[in-house]
Backbone bond lengths (Angstrom), bond angles and torsions (degrees), N, CA, C in turn:
res aa  C-N    CA-C-N  psi(-1)  N-CA   C-N-CA  omega(-1)  CA-C   N-CA-C  phi
1 M - - - 1.453 - - 1.529 110.97 -
2 F 1.327 117.20 -44.57 1.459 120.68 -178.65 1.519 109.30 -123.86
3 G 1.318 115.57 104.19 1.455 121.28 176.20 1.516 110.37 -97.04
4 H 1.325 115.40 -172.22 1.469 121.31 -178.00 1.526 111.95 -57.16
5 D 1.330 117.48 -44.91 1.472 120.68 -178.15 1.524 111.87 -63.16
6 E 1.330 116.33 -41.45 1.466 119.77 179.53 1.527 111.33 -65.77
7 I 1.311 116.50 -38.63 1.466 120.13 179.83 1.529 110.49 -68.72
8 E 1.326 117.34 -38.23 1.470 120.09 175.51 1.528 110.54 -61.67
9 K 1.318 116.45 -39.28 1.470 120.23 178.08 1.531 110.39 -63.36
10 L 1.330 117.13 -40.53 1.468 120.73 177.53 1.526 110.34 -60.02
11 R 1.315 116.71 -40.87 1.472 120.52 177.81 1.529 110.41 -62.14
12 R 1.334 116.57 -46.41 1.471 120.27 -179.53 1.525 111.63 -62.27
13 L 1.327 117.24 -34.52 1.465 121.59 -179.57 1.526 112.79 -80.15
14 G 1.327 116.94 -4.42 1.462 120.19 179.97 1.518 113.60 75.87
15 L 1.337 117.30 24.19 1.460 121.06 -178.60 1.523 112.75 -95.88
16 V 1.320 116.35 7.25 1.463 121.19 178.03 1.520 107.76 -105.16
17 E 1.315 116.28 132.02 1.466 121.23 178.59 1.525 109.18 -120.58
18 R 1.307 116.49 169.41 1.468 121.75 -179.67 1.522 110.25 -103.33
19 L 1.317 114.83 134.43 1.459 121.28 173.70 1.528 108.68 -82.90
20 P 1.337 117.68 164.92 1.471 119.84 179.49 1.533 113.80 -55.01
21 D 1.342 116.88 -29.55 1.467 119.34 179.44 1.529 112.81 -84.66
22 G 1.349 116.77 2.41 1.458 121.30 178.22 1.516 114.93 94.05
23 A 1.326 117.34 -10.46 1.466 120.72 -179.82 1.528 110.58 -69.59
24 E 1.329 115.93 148.77 1.457 120.88 175.60 1.526 109.35 -79.47
25 A 1.337 115.78 144.76 1.462 120.52 -179.24 1.522 109.97 -145.54
26 V 1.329 115.22 160.74 1.463 121.77 174.55 1.520 108.56 -128.19
27 R 1.322 114.75 157.90 1.463 121.28 176.41 1.518 108.80 -97.77
28 L 1.326 114.53 137.82 1.456 121.97 -178.63 1.514 110.78 -127.56
29 T 1.324 115.48 159.90 1.453 120.12 162.97 1.521 105.96 -110.11
30 V 1.304 115.41 139.91 1.453 121.82 177.00 1.520 105.86 -118.82
31 Q 1.337 116.16 122.83 1.458 120.68 -176.42 1.518 110.25 -111.22
32 C 1.319 115.72 131.15 1.456 122.27 176.11 1.525 108.61 -72.26
33 R 1.330 116.54 129.06 1.461 121.39 -178.36 1.528 112.07 -107.94
34 R 1.306 117.01 14.17 1.464 120.57 179.18 1.522 110.13 -73.46
35 P 1.328 117.49 149.16 1.471 119.75 179.48 1.527 112.11 -69.38
36 V 1.331 114.93 142.24 1.462 122.61 -177.89 1.523 112.08 -100.15
37 A 1.297 117.56 -23.61 1.468 123.34 -170.36 1.524 112.51 -47.10
38 G 1.333 114.21 133.18 1.452 121.42 174.43 1.514 115.88 82.64
39 Q 1.309 118.98 4.20 1.459 121.05 -179.94 1.524 110.41 -107.13
40 S 1.322 115.19 140.96 1.465 119.23 174.64 1.526 108.34 -69.40
41 R 1.329 115.61 161.29 1.470 119.55 179.27 1.529 110.48 -59.51
42 E 1.332 117.47 -41.00 1.469 120.64 -179.45 1.529 111.16 -64.88
43 R 1.318 116.24 -43.95 1.459 119.87 -179.98 1.540 110.44 -65.78
44 W 1.334 115.80 -39.48 1.459 119.93 178.73 1.526 110.66 -65.41
45 R 1.328 116.86 -40.41 1.468 120.28 178.27 1.527 110.51 -61.59
46 D 1.326 116.76 -42.90 1.467 120.14 177.80 1.531 111.04 -61.91
47 A 1.335 115.89 -41.65 1.467 119.97 178.51 1.528 110.52 -63.88
48 L 1.336 116.78 -39.67 1.464 120.28 178.00 1.527 111.94 -66.37
49 L 1.326 116.99 -36.97 1.467 119.52 177.45 1.527 110.71 -63.54
50 D 1.342 116.82 -40.67 1.469 120.36 175.83 1.530 110.49 -63.31
51 W 1.337 115.87 -43.96 1.466 121.52 178.87 1.528 110.19 -60.86
52 Q 1.332 116.45 -42.83 1.464 121.38 179.65 1.530 111.11 -60.73
53 R 1.317 117.19 -42.27 1.472 120.47 178.25 1.534 110.58 -61.92
54 D 1.337 115.92 -42.28 1.464 120.44 178.64 1.529 110.69 -63.24
55 I 1.322 116.92 -44.66 1.466 121.46 178.56 1.533 109.88 -61.19
56 G 1.320 117.09 -42.70 1.461 121.08 178.70 1.518 112.28 -58.68
57 R 1.330 116.54 -42.08 1.473 120.40 178.36 1.530 110.85 -65.09
58 R 1.322 115.80 -42.86 1.469 119.88 -179.54 1.530 111.04 -65.03
59 L 1.327 116.41 -40.17 1.464 119.81 177.86 1.526 110.94 -64.28
60 A 1.324 116.39 -41.76 1.466 120.90 -179.36 1.528 111.31 -59.73
61 D 1.338 116.78 -33.01 1.466 120.55 177.25 1.529 111.93 -61.28
62 H 1.336 116.33 -20.24 1.466 121.73 -178.06 1.528 112.20 -115.22
63 G 1.330 117.05 16.14 1.460 120.69 178.93 1.513 114.32 79.70
64 G 1.327 117.23 10.15 1.466 121.65 179.74 1.514 111.37 -98.09
65 C 1.330 115.29 174.18 1.459 120.06 178.34 1.523 109.65 -153.58
66 L 1.312 114.79 160.37 1.460 121.14 174.25 1.518 109.49 -83.46
67 V 1.322 115.93 149.69 1.459 121.26 172.92 1.522 106.55 -82.10
68 Q 1.320 116.63 123.91 1.456 122.02 -176.23 1.526 111.36 -56.66
69 D 1.331 115.91 137.85 1.468 123.96 176.85 1.524 113.32 59.15
70 S 1.329 117.83 32.60 1.466 120.11 -179.01 1.526 113.42 -103.17
71 L 1.328 118.08 1.46 1.463 120.31 -179.60 1.521 110.58 -66.18
72 S 1.327 116.14 127.44 1.461 122.71 173.94 1.520 107.72 -112.48
73 V 1.337 116.54 112.36 1.460 120.20 -179.82 1.522 109.94 -66.58
74 S 1.329 117.09 -43.86 1.464 119.69 -178.12 1.529 111.76 -67.62
75 G 1.311 117.52 -36.49 1.460 120.84 179.27 1.513 113.62 -88.11
76 Q 1.339 115.76 -10.83 1.456 122.42 -178.67 1.527 110.83 56.55
77 T 1.347 115.83 38.28 1.459 120.24 -176.68 1.519 111.78 -128.61
78 V 1.315 113.64 160.70 1.450 122.82 172.47 1.529 106.35 -141.36
79 E 1.323 116.50 149.00 1.463 120.48 178.35 1.523 109.75 -95.36
80 A 1.328 114.64 149.37 1.463 120.62 -178.83 1.521 110.04 -140.85
81 I 1.326 115.11 156.93 1.462 122.62 172.66 1.526 106.33 -119.03
82 V 1.334 115.59 126.60 1.459 121.14 -172.88 1.529 110.05 -131.45
83 P 1.333 117.66 133.73 1.461 119.57 175.04 1.532 110.54 -59.67
84 V 1.319 116.62 137.21 1.464 121.85 -178.42 1.525 111.06 -55.08
85 D 1.326 117.37 -41.90 1.465 120.93 -178.39 1.524 112.54 -62.16
86 E 1.316 117.31 -23.33 1.460 121.89 -177.83 1.528 113.02 -100.20
87 L 1.322 117.40 -0.80 1.464 120.97 -174.32 1.533 113.57 -56.01
88 P 1.333 120.35 -48.93 1.468 118.95 178.53 1.531 112.81 -60.42
89 A 1.328 117.25 -41.53 1.465 120.75 179.79 1.523 111.21 -66.00
90 V 1.338 117.05 -38.64 1.467 120.80 178.37 1.523 110.06 -64.44
91 C 1.320 117.30 -43.64 1.470 120.38 178.75 1.525 110.66 -59.35
92 N 1.326 117.39 -42.33 1.466 120.86 177.55 1.521 111.45 -64.67
93 A 1.324 117.07 -42.53 1.465 120.94 179.96 1.524 111.23 -63.82
94 M 1.325 117.37 -40.01 1.462 121.02 -179.03 1.527 111.44 -70.11
95 A 1.323 117.22 -33.59 1.466 120.61 178.63 1.526 110.63 -62.22
96 G 1.326 116.38 -28.92 1.453 120.67 -179.66 1.515 114.80 -81.26
97 C 1.327 118.18 -0.25 1.472 119.64 -178.41 1.534 111.63 -132.53
98 D 1.327 115.95 39.66 1.474 121.32 175.97 1.520 112.67 56.35
99 A 1.319 117.19 43.96 1.460 120.68 -179.12 1.523 110.51 -130.40
100 R 1.308 114.90 142.32 1.464 122.16 174.87 1.526 107.71 -105.96
101 V 1.326 116.65 137.46 1.462 122.03 -178.66 1.527 109.27 -114.72
102 D 1.331 115.62 131.67 1.462 121.86 175.45 1.522 108.69 -136.10
103 L 1.320 115.98 150.75 1.459 119.84 173.29 1.511 109.28 -68.37
104 L 1.296 116.08 141.68 1.459 121.06 174.81 1.520 106.79 -84.88
105 M 1.307 115.45 110.05 1.463 121.45 -177.14 1.519 109.20 -98.13
106 P 1.329 116.95 129.36 1.469 118.86 178.65 1.527 110.08 -67.10
107 R 1.311 115.06 141.95 1.467 119.94 177.22 1.512 108.35 -90.40
108 R 1.299 114.85 140.08 1.462 120.01 178.58 1.514 108.73 -116.38
109 A 1.299 115.11 136.07 1.460 120.12 178.42 1.524 109.24 -68.36
110 A 1.309 114.84 143.53 1.461 119.38 177.97 1.521 109.71 -67.31
111 E 1.308 114.98 140.30 1.463 119.42 178.52 1.517 109.39 -88.07
112 D 1.332 116.07 145.26 1.473 120.07 178.04 1.504 110.68 -80.02
């Protein structure tokens, strides 16, 4: 998903930040792709909290972490910060647990 050329583009766009240890990192959204049908909102929220914990553990295996309080029940997403060097491995790991990974793109206000 993210090769050398894509990562260079992220650098040019200013989407790469520095972690406290100096490593380069990017922000991602991770979306749960599990089916919701037939579950109450409370039950679904509990399932998402379990999913979030699992995602957090998987990210930690690659030097990444979840952004605190970023879980969106309605969007079924959580934000993460991942070292650039681990980005391909993280994408592969997330694909194996019913999760979609996208870059977190900053929104810019329209100019008048």
